[in-house]
C-alpha positions as CSV (number, residue, x, y, z in Angstrom):
1,M,0.0,0.0,0.0
2,K,1.3,3.5,-0.8
3,L,0.4,5.8,2.1
4,T,0.8,9.6,2.3
5,N,-0.3,12.5,4.4
6,V,-2.3,15.4,3.1
7,L,-3.6,18.6,4.6
8,V,-7.4,19.0,4.8
9,D,-8.6,22.3,6.3
10,G,-5.1,22.6,7.9
11,E,-5.3,19.2,9.5
12,K,-2.9,16.3,8.6
13,R,-4.9,13.4,7.2
14,L,-3.9,9.9,6.0
15,A,-4.3,9.2,2.3
16,Q,-3.5,6.5,-0.2
17,I,-1.9,6.8,-3.6
18,A,-3.2,4.3,-6.1
19,D,-3.0,4.3,-9.9
20,G,-1.4,7.7,-9.8
21,E,-4.3,9.3,-7.9
22,V,-4.5,10.4,-4.3
23,Y,-7.4,9.3,-2.1
24,L,-8.3,10.6,1.3
25,L,-9.0,7.7,3.7
26,D,-12.0,7.8,6.0
27,T,-10.1,6.9,9.2
28,D,-9.0,8.4,12.5
29,L,-5.7,6.5,12.2
30,T,-2.5,8.5,11.7
31,M,0.6,7.4,9.9
32,E,2.2,6.9,13.2
33,D,-0.7,4.6,14.3
34,V,-0.3,2.5,11.2
35,I,3.5,2.3,11.5
36,N,3.2,1.2,15.1
37,Q,0.5,-1.4,14.2
38,G,2.8,-2.7,11.6
39,N,0.1,-3.4,9.0
40,C,-2.6,-1.7,6.9
41,T,-5.4,-4.2,7.5
42,E,-7.8,-1.7,9.0
43,L,-7.1,0.8,6.2
44,E,-8.0,-1.7,3.5
45,K,-11.6,-1.4,4.7
46,A,-11.7,2.4,4.8
47,E,-13.8,4.4,2.3
48,R,-11.8,6.5,-0.1
49,K,-12.4,9.9,-1.6
50,K,-10.4,11.2,-4.5
51,I,-8.4,14.4,-4.0
52,S,-7.8,16.4,-7.2
53,D,-5.2,18.8,-6.0
54,P,-3.6,17.4,-2.8
55,A,-1.5,19.5,-0.4
56,Y,1.1,17.1,0.9
57,A,2.3,17.0,4.5
58,N,5.3,15.5,6.1
59,L,5.0,11.7,6.1
60,V,6.5,11.1,9.6
61,E,7.7,13.0,12.6
62,S,10.9,11.1,13.0
63,E,12.9,11.0,16.2
64,K,16.0,10.0,14.3
65,I,17.0,10.7,10.6
66,I,20.1,8.7,9.9
67,C,21.9,9.2,6.6
68,V,24.6,7.1,4.8
69,G,27.4,8.6,2.8
70,L,29.6,7.1,0.2
71,N,27.4,4.1,-0.5
72,Y,27.7,3.9,-4.3
73,P,31.1,3.2,-5.8
74,K,30.7,5.4,-8.9
75,H,29.7,8.3,-6.7
76,T,32.6,7.6,-4.3
77,A,35.0,7.5,-7.3
78,G,33.4,10.7,-8.7
79,I,34.3,12.7,-5.6
80,R,37.8,11.2,-5.5
81,M,37.4,9.2,-2.3
82,K,37.8,5.5,-1.6
83,D,35.0,3.1,-0.7
84,P,34.5,3.0,3.1
85,D,35.1,-0.1,5.2
86,Y,32.0,0.7,7.3
87,P,28.8,2.7,6.7
88,V,29.5,6.4,7.0
89,L,26.7,7.7,9.2
90,F,25.5,11.3,9.7
91,S,22.2,12.8,10.6
92,K,19.5,15.4,9.8
93,F,16.9,16.9,12.1
94,R,13.1,16.9,12.1
95,D,12.9,20.3,10.6
96,S,15.1,19.1,7.7
97,L,12.0,17.2,6.5
98,V,9.8,18.7,3.8
99,P,7.1,17.0,1.8
100,H,6.5,16.4,-1.9
101,N,5.7,19.6,-3.9
102,R,7.1,21.9,-1.2
103,D,10.1,24.2,-1.4
104,I,13.7,23.6,-0.6
105,I,14.9,26.8,1.1
106,I,18.4,28.1,0.3
107,R,20.0,31.2,1.6
108,E,22.3,33.9,0.2
109,G,26.0,33.7,1.0
110,E,26.5,30.1,-0.2
111,D,26.4,28.9,-3.8
112,T,27.2,25.2,-3.7
113,Y,23.7,23.7,-3.0
114,D,23.5,20.1,-4.3
115,Y,20.9,17.3,-4.8
116,E,21.3,13.7,-3.8
117,G,18.4,11.3,-4.8
118,E,18.2,8.3,-2.3
119,L,16.0,5.4,-1.3
120,V,14.8,5.9,2.2
121,V,14.0,3.2,4.7
122,V,11.1,3.8,7.2
123,M,11.6,1.7,10.4
124,G,8.6,-0.1,11.8
125,K,9.7,-1.5,15.1
126,R,12.2,-0.7,17.8
127,C,15.5,-2.0,16.6
128,Y,18.7,-2.4,18.7
129,R,21.4,-4.9,18.5
130,V,19.9,-7.0,15.7
131,S,21.6,-9.3,13.3
132,K,21.8,-8.7,9.5
133,E,19.6,-11.7,9.0
134,E,16.9,-10.1,11.3
135,A,17.3,-6.5,10.1
136,M,14.7,-6.4,7.3
137,D,12.0,-7.6,9.7
138,Y,12.1,-4.2,11.4
139,V,11.3,-2.2,8.3
140,F,7.9,-0.7,7.8
141,G,8.3,0.6,4.2
142,Y,10.3,2.7,1.8
143,S,10.2,6.2,0.4
144,I,12.2,8.6,-1.7
145,G,14.5,11.2,-0.2
146,N,16.8,14.1,-1.3
147,D,19.8,14.6,0.8
148,V,20.2,18.3,0.0
149,T,23.7,19.5,0.8
150,C,25.6,22.8,0.9
151,R,29.0,21.5,-0.1
152,D,31.1,24.5,1.0
153,V,29.7,24.2,4.5
154,Q,29.8,20.4,4.5
155,L,33.5,20.3,3.6
156,R,34.8,23.0,5.9
157,T,35.5,20.4,8.6
158,G,35.6,16.6,8.8
159,Q,32.1,16.7,10.3
160,W,29.3,17.0,7.6
161,L,26.4,17.9,9.9
162,A,26.2,21.7,9.2
163,G,26.0,21.3,5.5
164,K,23.5,18.5,5.6
165,A,21.0,19.3,8.3
166,M,19.6,22.7,7.5
167,P,15.8,23.2,7.4
168,T,14.2,21.7,4.3
169,F,17.4,19.7,3.4
170,G,15.6,16.4,3.8
171,P,12.7,16.2,1.2
172,L,10.8,13.0,1.6
173,G,7.8,11.6,-0.3
174,P,5.5,11.4,-2.1
175,C,4.5,8.3,-0.1
176,I,5.6,5.3,1.9
177,V,5.2,2.0,0.2
178,T,4.8,-0.8,2.7
179,R,7.3,-3.6,2.9
180,D,4.8,-6.3,1.9
181,E,4.4,-4.6,-1.5
182,Y,7.9,-3.6,-2.2
183,Q,11.3,-5.3,-2.7
184,P,14.1,-2.6,-2.6
185,G,16.6,-4.6,-4.6
186,N,17.4,-3.9,-8.3
187,K,15.4,-0.6,-8.4
188,V,16.4,2.3,-10.7
189,I,17.0,5.7,-9.1
190,R,17.0,8.8,-11.3
191,S,17.4,12.5,-10.5
192,Y,16.4,15.3,-12.8
193,V,17.0,19.0,-12.5
194,N,14.7,21.1,-14.6
195,G,13.9,18.0,-16.6
196,I,17.5,17.1,-17.4
197,L,18.7,13.7,-16.2
198,K,21.5,14.1,-13.6
199,Q,21.7,10.8,-11.7
200,E,20.9,7.3,-12.7
201,G,21.8,4.3,-10.6
202,N,20.5,1.0,-9.2
203,T,20.0,0.0,-5.6
204,D,21.9,-3.2,-6.3
205,E,25.0,-1.0,-6.6
206,M,25.0,-0.1,-2.9
207,I,28.3,-0.9,-1.1
208,F,26.4,-1.6,2.1
209,S,23.0,-3.3,1.7
210,I,19.9,-2.1,3.7
211,A,20.4,-5.0,6.0
212,D,24.1,-4.1,6.5
213,I,23.1,-0.5,7.3
214,I,20.4,-1.4,9.8
215,E,22.7,-4.0,11.6
216,Y,25.6,-1.5,11.8
217,T,23.5,1.5,12.9
218,A,21.5,-0.4,15.4
219,R,24.6,-1.8,17.0
220,Y,25.2,1.7,18.4
221,I,22.0,3.7,17.9
222,P,18.5,2.4,18.8
223,L,16.0,2.9,16.0
224,N,12.3,3.4,16.7
225,P,9.1,3.2,14.6
226,G,9.0,6.0,12.1
227,D,12.8,6.7,12.2
228,L,14.4,7.1,8.7
229,I,17.5,5.9,7.0
230,Y,18.6,7.7,3.8
231,T,20.7,5.0,2.2
232,G,23.1,7.0,0.0
233,T,23.2,8.5,-3.5
234,P,24.4,7.3,-6.9
235,S,26.8,9.1,-9.1
236,G,25.9,12.4,-10.9
237,V,25.7,15.0,-8.2
238,A,26.9,18.5,-9.0
239,Y,29.9,18.2,-6.6
240,E,31.4,15.5,-8.9
241,F,31.7,18.1,-11.7
242,D,31.9,21.3,-9.6
243,S,29.1,22.7,-11.7
244,G,25.3,22.6,-11.9
245,Y,24.7,23.6,-8.3
246,L,21.1,24.4,-7.4
247,K,19.7,27.9,-7.7
248,E,16.4,29.8,-7.3
249,G,13.6,28.2,-9.3
250,D,15.3,24.9,-10.0
251,V,12.9,21.9,-9.9
252,I,14.3,18.6,-8.7
253,D,12.5,15.3,-9.6
254,I,13.8,12.1,-7.9
255,E,12.3,9.0,-9.3
256,I,12.6,5.5,-7.8
257,E,11.2,2.5,-9.6
258,G,8.0,1.2,-7.9
259,I,7.6,4.1,-5.5
260,G,7.0,7.3,-7.6
261,T,8.5,10.7,-8.0
262,L,9.5,13.2,-5.4
263,T,9.4,16.8,-6.6
264,N,10.6,20.0,-4.9
265,T,11.4,23.5,-6.1
266,V,14.3,25.6,-4.9
267,H,13.4,28.9,-3.3
268,L,16.0,31.5,-2.3
269,K,15.3,33.4,0.9
270,T,17.3,36.5,1.7
């Protein structure tokens, strides 16, 4: 099932995406309720009402947003770094999240804003000290993310946080597709800026699999229902070419096979 959140009279409501259309679900359940229940059985009985022009809302209110760097070998080579021996982890914050069709906010004074299309894992159960073999049982579903980055800020020090965790730097959407309906292996990821293809990769190219990432992360950091893992980006980001950085009015479309397309527009605030 593809689940999303929409705003109705200013209130966040649960909705479903099916056959390219958005349907409001007649239910009092929230996304958090469904994630905690671990299934969509009750939603399958809910009445649906088609929404012609949905206003999307954040999918989750995550306690933790974990991101993985350097997880595709062509990207690693493109930025002249070696493949890591362990997953490279950093984080974003809750106010980094922004939904489908909402703006990414950039500020004057920096000019190296970059895009990174990624498969995102949505955790479904509390997960701590689990084996690789068990790891996938703790997943609720999958979504599309954009690990927006200000490269100048990211690379000033050995810690990437400041360049990665600004408000709106974690677009997520348009939906969460539940684990029972989606296998994340061998899925094509493409990123477009103003309709021009910039990134194209396949989830099978990951250096560390999703199970690897969950096992390693949860060895040190407890993961809870609704927490997110951005799993890394393929080759083709602007930093690899030192050109094509994002600017006012740019539209970024990130497409992952079987999930959909996440679209956001860049807006410069002074």
